[in-house]
Backbone as JSON Lines, residues from 0, in Angstrom:
{"i":0,"aa":"M","n":[20.26,4.68,15.9],"ca":[20.6,3.84,14.77],"c":[21.24,4.71,13.71]}
{"i":1,"aa":"S","n":[22.41,4.33,13.25],"ca":[23.02,5.09,12.17],"c":[23.05,4.23,10.91]}
{"i":2,"aa":"T","n":[22.7,4.83,9.8],"ca":[22.7,4.12,8.53],"c":[23.46,4.94,7.52]}
{"i":3,"aa":"S","n":[23.99,4.25,6.53],"ca":[24.7,4.96,5.48],"c":[23.73,5.46,4.4]}
{"i":4,"aa":"H","n":[22.52,4.96,4.41],"ca":[21.52,5.37,3.42],"c":[20.21,5.59,4.15]}
{"i":5,"aa":"P","n":[19.63,6.78,4.03],"ca":[18.36,7.02,4.7],"c":[17.25,6.15,4.1]}
{"i":6,"aa":"L","n":[16.37,5.68,4.94],"ca":[15.25,4.87,4.46],"c":[14.16,5.8,3.95]}
{"i":7,"aa":"H","n":[14.02,5.86,2.65],"ca":[12.97,6.68,2.07],"c":[12.61,6.15,0.7]}
{"i":8,"aa":"V","n":[11.45,6.5,0.24],"ca":[11.02,6.18,-1.12],"c":[10.63,7.47,-1.81]}
{"i":9,"aa":"T","n":[10.74,7.45,-3.11],"ca":[10.42,8.64,-3.9],"c":[8.96,8.59,-4.34]}
{"i":10,"aa":"A","n":[8.51,9.69,-4.89],"ca":[7.15,9.74,-5.44],"c":[7.01,8.72,-6.57]}
{"i":11,"aa":"E","n":[8.08,8.52,-7.34],"ca":[8.07,7.53,-8.42],"c":[7.92,6.12,-7.85]}
{"i":12,"aa":"D","n":[8.58,5.86,-6.71],"ca":[8.46,4.56,-6.06],"c":[7.02,4.3,-5.63]}
{"i":13,"aa":"V","n":[6.39,5.32,-5.08],"ca":[5.0,5.2,-4.63],"c":[4.1,4.93,-5.83]}
{"i":14,"aa":"Q","n":[4.33,5.63,-6.91],"ca":[3.5,5.43,-8.1],"c":[3.7,4.03,-8.67]}
{"i":15,"aa":"F","n":[4.94,3.54,-8.65],"ca":[5.21,2.18,-9.12],"c":[4.4,1.19,-8.28]}
{"i":16,"aa":"Y","n":[4.4,1.38,-6.96],"ca":[3.61,0.5,-6.09],"c":[2.12,0.57,-6.43]}
{"i":17,"aa":"R","n":[1.62,1.75,-6.65],"ca":[0.2,1.91,-6.99],"c":[-0.14,1.24,-8.32]}
{"i":18,"aa":"D","n":[0.79,1.32,-9.27],"ca":[0.56,0.74,-10.59],"c":[0.69,-0.78,-10.6]}
{"i":19,"aa":"H","n":[1.65,-1.3,-9.83],"ca":[2.0,-2.72,-9.93],"c":[1.66,-3.55,-8.69]}
{"i":20,"aa":"G","n":[1.39,-2.9,-7.58],"ca":[1.02,-3.62,-6.38],"c":[2.18,-4.17,-5.56]}
{"i":21,"aa":"Y","n":[3.4,-3.82,-5.94],"ca":[4.57,-4.22,-5.17],"c":[5.68,-3.21,-5.37]}
{"i":22,"aa":"F","n":[6.66,-3.25,-4.49],"ca":[7.83,-2.37,-4.6],"c":[9.0,-3.09,-3.96]}
{"i":23,"aa":"V","n":[10.15,-3.09,-4.62],"ca":[11.36,-3.71,-4.08],"c":[12.34,-2.6,-3.72]}
{"i":24,"aa":"Y","n":[12.61,-2.48,-2.41],"ca":[13.55,-1.47,-1.93],"c":[14.96,-1.92,-2.27]}
{"i":25,"aa":"Q","n":[15.74,-1.08,-2.94],"ca":[17.03,-1.48,-3.49],"c":[18.24,-1.15,-2.62]}
{"i":26,"aa":"H","n":[18.01,-0.8,-1.38],"ca":[19.12,-0.43,-0.49],"c":[19.1,-1.32,0.75]}
{"i":27,"aa":"P","n":[20.25,-1.51,1.38],"ca":[20.27,-2.33,2.6],"c":[19.39,-1.72,3.69]}
{"i":28,"aa":"L","n":[18.68,-2.58,4.41],"ca":[17.84,-2.11,5.51],"c":[18.61,-2.04,6.81]}
{"i":29,"aa":"F","n":[19.7,-2.82,6.93],"ca":[20.49,-2.9,8.15],"c":[21.94,-2.58,7.86]}
{"i":30,"aa":"S","n":[22.65,-2.11,8.88],"ca":[24.09,-1.93,8.75],"c":[24.73,-3.31,8.57]}
{"i":31,"aa":"V","n":[25.95,-3.35,8.08],"ca":[26.66,-4.62,7.89],"c":[26.75,-5.37,9.22]}
{"i":32,"aa":"E","n":[27.07,-4.65,10.29],"ca":[27.2,-5.29,11.6],"c":[25.88,-5.9,12.06]}
{"i":33,"aa":"K","n":[24.8,-5.17,11.93],"ca":[23.49,-5.66,12.34],"c":[23.08,-6.86,11.5]}
{"i":34,"aa":"F","n":[23.33,-6.8,10.19],"ca":[22.98,-7.91,9.31],"c":[23.77,-9.16,9.68]}
{"i":35,"aa":"Q","n":[25.06,-9.01,9.97],"ca":[25.88,-10.16,10.36],"c":[25.37,-10.77,11.66]}
{"i":36,"aa":"C","n":[24.95,-9.95,12.6],"ca":[24.4,-10.43,13.85],"c":[23.11,-11.22,13.61]}
{"i":37,"aa":"L","n":[22.23,-10.69,12.8],"ca":[20.98,-11.39,12.48],"c":[21.26,-12.69,11.73]}
{"i":38,"aa":"Q","n":[22.19,-12.65,10.81],"ca":[22.55,-13.84,10.03],"c":[23.08,-14.94,10.95]}
{"i":39,"aa":"A","n":[23.94,-14.58,11.89],"ca":[24.48,-15.55,12.84],"c":[23.37,-16.11,13.74]}
{"i":40,"aa":"F","n":[22.46,-15.27,14.16],"ca":[21.35,-15.71,15.0],"c":[20.51,-16.77,14.29]}
{"i":41,"aa":"F","n":[20.12,-16.5,13.04],"ca":[19.28,-17.44,12.31],"c":[20.05,-18.69,11.9]}
{"i":42,"aa":"A","n":[21.33,-18.57,11.64],"ca":[22.16,-19.75,11.36],"c":[22.18,-20.65,12.59]}
{"i":43,"aa":"G","n":[22.24,-20.06,13.78],"ca":[22.19,-20.82,15.02],"c":[20.87,-21.54,15.19]}
{"i":44,"aa":"L","n":[19.78,-20.86,14.85],"ca":[18.47,-21.51,14.94],"c":[18.4,-22.72,14.01]}
{"i":45,"aa":"L","n":[18.9,-22.56,12.8],"ca":[18.9,-23.68,11.85],"c":[19.79,-24.82,12.34]}
{"i":46,"aa":"A","n":[20.93,-24.49,12.88],"ca":[21.86,-25.51,13.36],"c":[21.27,-26.3,14.51]}
{"i":47,"aa":"D","n":[20.39,-25.71,15.29],"ca":[19.78,-26.38,16.44],"c":[18.6,-27.27,16.08]}
{"i":48,"aa":"L","n":[18.15,-27.22,14.83],"ca":[17.03,-28.06,14.43],"c":[17.46,-29.53,14.35]}
{"i":49,"aa":"P","n":[16.55,-30.44,14.65],"ca":[16.86,-31.87,14.56],"c":[17.21,-32.27,13.11]}
{"i":50,"aa":"A","n":[17.99,-33.31,12.99],"ca":[18.36,-33.82,11.66],"c":[17.1,-34.14,10.86]}
{"i":51,"aa":"G","n":[17.11,-33.8,9.58],"ca":[16.0,-34.07,8.7],"c":[14.92,-33.01,8.72]}
{"i":52,"aa":"I","n":[14.99,-32.04,9.59],"ca":[13.98,-30.97,9.66],"c":[14.4,-29.77,8.83]}
{"i":53,"aa":"R","n":[15.69,-29.55,8.75],"ca":[16.21,-28.43,7.97],"c":[15.84,-28.64,6.57]}
């Protein structure tokens, strides 16, 4: 897997989590290609649902 940004958090991020109980990662988790593939997959799942269920 190649990414343009390494997945890591800083000591400050860890402390924020300890202080507040949550942390929001501010960088993409997936490459653009992988995200587009996942997005298309879930759009297909939604499109296959019966009318009125979406």
